[in-house]
C-alpha positions as CSV (number, residue, x, y, z in Angstrom):
1,M,28.5,-15.7,-26.1
2,T,28.7,-13.7,-22.8
3,E,25.8,-11.5,-23.8
4,K,23.7,-14.5,-24.6
5,M,24.6,-16.0,-21.2
6,N,23.7,-12.7,-19.5
7,N,20.4,-12.6,-21.2
8,T,19.6,-16.2,-20.3
9,F,20.7,-15.6,-16.7
10,G,18.6,-12.4,-16.5
11,A,15.6,-14.2,-17.8
12,M,16.0,-17.1,-15.3
13,L,16.5,-14.6,-12.5
14,T,13.3,-12.7,-13.5
15,V,11.3,-16.0,-13.6
16,T,12.7,-17.1,-10.3
17,M,11.8,-13.7,-8.7
18,M,8.3,-14.0,-9.9
19,V,7.7,-17.7,-9.0
20,L,9.5,-17.9,-5.7
21,P,7.1,-15.6,-3.8
22,L,4.1,-17.4,-5.3
23,G,5.6,-20.7,-4.1
24,L,6.3,-19.4,-0.7
25,A,2.8,-18.0,-0.4
26,G,1.4,-21.4,-1.4
27,C,3.4,-23.1,1.3
28,A,2.3,-20.7,4.1
29,S,-0.4,-22.2,6.2
30,G,-3.1,-20.4,8.3
31,P,-1.1,-20.5,11.5
32,D,2.0,-19.4,9.7
33,L,0.2,-16.4,8.3
34,S,-1.3,-15.6,11.7
35,R,2.2,-15.7,13.3
36,L,3.5,-13.5,10.5
37,N,0.7,-11.1,10.9
38,A,1.3,-10.9,14.7
39,K,5.0,-10.2,14.1
40,V,4.1,-7.5,11.6
41,D,1.6,-5.9,14.0
42,A,4.2,-6.1,16.8
43,A,6.8,-4.5,14.6
44,Q,4.4,-1.7,13.6
45,T,3.5,-1.1,17.2
46,M,7.2,-0.9,18.2
47,A,7.8,1.5,15.2
48,R,5.0,3.7,16.3
49,E,6.3,3.8,19.9
50,A,9.8,4.6,18.7
51,Q,8.4,7.4,16.6
52,D,6.4,8.7,19.6
53,T,9.6,8.6,21.7
54,A,11.6,10.4,19.0
55,N,8.9,13.1,18.7
56,E,8.9,13.6,22.5
57,A,12.7,13.8,22.5
58,L,12.6,16.3,19.7
59,M,10.0,18.5,21.5
60,K,12.2,18.4,24.7
61,A,15.3,19.3,22.6
62,N,13.4,22.2,21.0
63,A,12.3,23.5,24.4
64,L,15.8,23.3,25.7
65,Q,17.0,25.1,22.6
66,N,14.5,27.9,23.2
67,T,15.6,28.2,26.8
68,Q,19.2,28.4,25.7
69,N,18.4,31.0,23.2
70,E,16.6,33.1,25.8
71,S,19.6,32.7,28.2
72,I,21.9,33.9,25.4
73,R,19.6,36.9,24.7
74,R,19.6,37.8,28.4
75,A,23.4,37.5,28.6
76,D,23.8,39.7,25.6
77,T,21.5,42.3,27.2
78,A,23.5,42.1,30.5
79,Q,26.8,42.6,28.5
80,Q,25.4,45.6,26.7
81,T,24.3,47.1,30.1
82,A,27.7,46.4,31.6
83,N,29.4,48.0,28.6
84,A,27.2,51.1,28.9
85,A,28.1,51.3,32.7
86,Q,31.8,51.0,31.9
87,R,31.5,53.8,29.3
88,T,29.7,56.0,31.9
89,A,32.4,55.3,34.5
90,N,35.1,56.1,32.1
91,Q,33.5,59.4,31.2
92,A,33.1,60.2,34.9
93,I,36.8,59.4,35.5
94,R,37.8,61.7,32.5
95,A,35.6,64.5,33.8
96,A,37.0,64.2,37.3
97,N,40.6,64.2,36.0
98,A,39.8,67.2,33.8
99,S,38.3,69.2,36.7
100,N,41.3,68.3,38.9
101,G,43.6,69.8,36.3
102,G,44.5,66.4,35.0
């Protein structure tokens, strides 16, 4: 019994889904369609503007990321230079201590 009801309900739902849009389209008048088209056009324009804004923000974020990566690279180079200078200073101290009988 339940399966038969489900089949009947499914068939009614399918028919309703097919007929309802046709009925609504028949009810729409010229001015209604013009207003709907205007709303769709406005929505598309807003979507394009939002996409443009998002693309611009992404480009700026990428530029900032590149700047940050360059800053990190320079900081790493400076750290390597500082480490080399420290090693040289330590060697000089050891040499001075050795020559002083240390």
